[in-house]
C-alpha positions in Angstrom: -16.0 151.8 147.0 -19.2 153.6 147.6 -22.5 151.9 147.0 -23.7 152.4 143.4 -26.8 151.5 141.5 -26.2 148.7 139.0 -28.3 150.3 136.2 -27.8 151.7 132.7 -28.5 155.2 134.0 -25.8 154.9 136.6 -23.4 153.5 133.9 -24.0 156.6 131.8 -23.5 158.9 134.8 -20.2 157.2 135.6 -19.0 157.4 132.0 -19.9 161.1 131.9 -18.0 161.6 135.2 -14.9 159.8 133.8 -15.0 161.9 130.7 -15.1 165.1 132.8 -12.2 163.9 135.0 -10.1 163.0 132.0 -10.9 166.4 130.4 -9.9 168.5 133.5 -6.9 166.5 134.5 -4.6 167.8 131.7 -5.7 171.4 132.5 -4.8 170.9 136.2 -1.5 169.3 135.3 -0.7 172.3 133.0 -1.6 174.7 135.8 0.6 172.8 138.2 3.6 173.0 135.8 3.0 176.7 135.2 2.8 177.4 139.0 6.1 175.4 139.5 7.8 177.5 136.8 6.5 180.8 138.3 7.7 179.8 141.8 11.2 179.1 140.4 11.2 182.6 138.8 10.1 184.2 142.1 12.8 182.3 144.0 15.4 183.4 141.5 14.3 187.0 141.9 14.4 186.8 145.7 18.0 185.5 145.3 18.9 188.4 143.0 17.5 190.9 145.5 19.4 189.4 148.3 22.6 189.5 146.3 22.0 193.1 145.4 21.4 194.0 149.0 24.5 192.1 150.1 26.6 194.2 147.6 25.0 197.4 148.9 25.7 196.3 152.5 29.3 195.6 151.6 29.7 199.1 150.1 28.2 200.5 153.3 30.8 198.7 155.5 33.6 200.8 153.9 32.3 203.9 155.5 29.9 202.8 158.2 31.9 204.6 160.9 30.7 208.0 159.6 27.2 207.0 160.6 28.3 207.3 164.2 28.9 211.1 163.9 26.7 212.7 166.5 23.5 214.3 165.2 24.3 213.8 161.5 22.3 210.6 160.5 19.1 210.1 162.5 16.4 207.6 162.0 14.0 210.4 161.1 16.0 211.6 158.1 14.3 209.3 155.7 10.8 207.9 155.7 8.5 206.1 153.2 5.5 208.2 152.2 3.9 205.6 149.9 4.3 202.1 148.6 3.2 201.6 145.0 1.9 198.1 144.1 -0.4 196.8 141.5 -2.0 193.4 141.0 -1.2 190.7 138.5 -2.6 187.3 137.7 -0.6 184.1 137.2 -2.5 180.9 136.5 -5.6 182.3 138.2 -3.7 183.5 141.2 -3.9 187.2 142.2 -0.5 188.5 143.1 0.9 191.8 144.2 3.5 193.5 142.0 6.0 196.0 143.3 5.9 199.3 141.4 8.2 201.4 143.7 8.0 203.6 146.7 8.0 207.4 147.5 10.3 208.8 150.1 10.4 211.9 152.1 13.8 213.3 153.3 13.8 215.5 156.4 15.3 218.9 155.7 18.9 219.3 156.8 21.4 222.2 156.6 23.7 221.6 153.7 26.4 223.9 155.2 26.4 222.0 158.6 26.2 218.4 157.4 29.0 216.3 155.8 29.1 215.8 152.0 28.5 212.1 152.4 25.0 212.5 153.8 23.4 212.9 150.4 25.1 209.7 149.2 24.1 207.9 152.5 20.4 208.9 152.0 20.4 207.6 148.4 22.0 204.3 149.5 19.4 203.9 152.2 16.7 204.4 149.6 18.2 201.7 147.5 18.4 199.3 150.5 14.8 200.0 151.5 13.6 199.6 147.9 15.3 196.2 147.7 13.7 195.2 151.1 10.3 196.3 150.0 10.5 194.5 146.7 11.8 191.3 148.4 8.7 191.4 150.7 6.4 191.7 147.8 8.1 188.9 145.9 8.0 186.7 149.0 4.2 187.4 149.1 3.9 186.3 145.5 5.8 183.1 146.2 3.6 182.4 149.3 0.4 182.8 147.2 1.8 180.7 144.4 2.9 178.0 146.8 -0.6 177.9 148.3 -2.2 177.6 144.9 0.3 174.9 143.9 -0.6 172.9 147.0 -4.3 173.0 146.2 -3.7 172.2 142.5 -1.4 169.3 143.4 -4.1 167.9 145.7 -6.7 168.1 142.9 -4.4 166.4 140.4 -3.7 163.6 142.9 -7.5 163.4 143.7 -8.3 163.0 140.0 -5.3 160.8 139.0 -5.1 158.5 142.0 -8.7 158.3 143.3 -11.5 159.6 141.1 -10.4 158.2 137.7 -9.5 154.7 139.0 -12.6 154.6 141.2 -14.9 155.6 138.4 -13.3 153.0 136.0 -13.9 150.4 138.7 -17.6 151.5 139.0 -18.0 151.3 135.2 -16.5 147.8 135.1 -18.6 146.6 138.0 -21.8 147.9 136.3 -20.9 146.5 132.9 -20.2 143.1 134.4 -23.5 143.1 136.3 -25.5 144.3 133.2 -23.7 141.7 131.1 -24.5 138.9 133.6 -28.2 140.1 133.6 -28.3 140.1 129.8 -26.8 136.6 129.7 -29.1 135.4 132.3 -32.1 136.8 130.4 -31.0 135.1 127.2 -30.6 131.7 129.1 -34.0 132.1 130.7 -35.5 132.9 127.3 -34.0 129.8 125.7 -35.1 127.6 128.6 -38.6 129.0 128.3 -38.6 128.5 124.6 -37.5 124.9 124.8 -40.1 124.3 127.5 -42.8 125.7 125.2 -41.5 123.6 122.3 -41.6 120.4 124.5 -45.1 121.3 125.8 -46.3 121.8 122.2 -45.1 118.3 121.1 
């Protein structure tokens, strides 16, 4: 325990601190629960996105051989022109929200390219969108995890250190002040009886 003054002013200060800790602790605990719930939601969304991507990958496997046709499907055929995100707020944490993406498809000769190229480009867009959304949701989870760690530390600080420590200070000051008051009463009685004896 830190050194404290054993005075009435210090007692009032410690009681005020205890009230403040007890007032903020439920709010911090509620925030902790909310963050834990939101983290579970983001983890479920990440799982859903992975499942969707796995299903798309599986559908690609059926005709992946056609991608090997020379000069048909190149890495330059599809590119992202813009990523659209906005910002949200969960329990005081600023998080990015995925709003979509814009793509640009390189021009290709419809007469000279296979029919499947249009479908392949659309499937690639879907895969890229799922990857981009997964990255954004991962960033959400990372930020929420960070805030949860800080909030948990504060809850533990209040619950396990500050509140018991402050209660200990209050008890110590009250005992000291009680002893001082008892001592003053005893000294007063001794002085009074001494005066009475001197008067007789």
